[in-house]
C-alpha angles and dihedrals in degrees: 000000000000089000092053092055090066090062097049133081130173123226102214117227111147095355093223100117099038121090112230094218105025104044127065104240099143095054090243101098124265113327093224088061091051100046104022121215091314090068092075089062098043095047095037095229119131118246096247098036123133120232089253089059089065092059134082130180087271095055135260115011105202136122129218102086091126096034113119088211104054108011092118092052089047090055092049092053093046090053091053120096112263115243114248127209094222092061122089124268123291115275123222111220127200123216115248096171143327107331089348114119124166138175091238130084126226117184093198092050092048091049090052089054095047101043128079108245119218134178112283114252120230093242099053094105090052088063107028121045134132096256094049124116107239100225091043089051091049094053090046090052090052090049093051090048087048092235099130116113096253122159097269092054093044090056087064087062093049096258125125113217126166128187108293091200102056106005097249109158097213103059116184136161090260091050094050092048100063120318089084106098091224097052093039092055090055092045100041099051091055102033097054090065089061105026102034134255094294095078109156128205090218112113097217092047090052094050092047092047091053089048093052091050087070126209101280125089136040095265092057092050094046091046092055092045090050092048093051094043092053092044089055099044096041090051092046091049089050091050093049091053 
């Protein structure tokens, strides 16, 4: 909830539904976060007061003008338009960007603000594309990150696991996709129709080839779907064994 407060601001109209201390109505964050609990004493406004409670018919009714602690905040409030009962209700605004607040919500925009952005990797379109099957894409993403529980990773946990498909003792991600004779036979006979006769069992070559095929065209889409489908089913077959 505390995170959400940083993306909300209230456009004061009548001041009756906006908390003086716990809502951002000055565009300077919540006042309780600026002053701390002592602010309620210095400004003379109760902790759970609404903005309208700090107003009389003569204007703002707050102390602190001569306080060396909060005189600047006092001046900012006094320079702000006083809420009026004849105006409409207060409006909650959502942040869409720096100094850009609106009364509409966009989940994609909010996600862009919350997430940590990093440089796009070259292989992102091999994994994520509109026609992809989500659980196939997820397993492919784990494979590219080398996070599947293949034999080399299991040895770090004290477990010995060879390739269940061909019997190779040193099972790795690169072996399983597609150095393993069993998995390569399945991959090669189908991939060469889309990627040409020079299909290679090397993992890095395969990823780079899929990247260079681009994202346009039926062959590119089918090649990526084929790649992800085989990654998923080969790994599931290996797990079942």
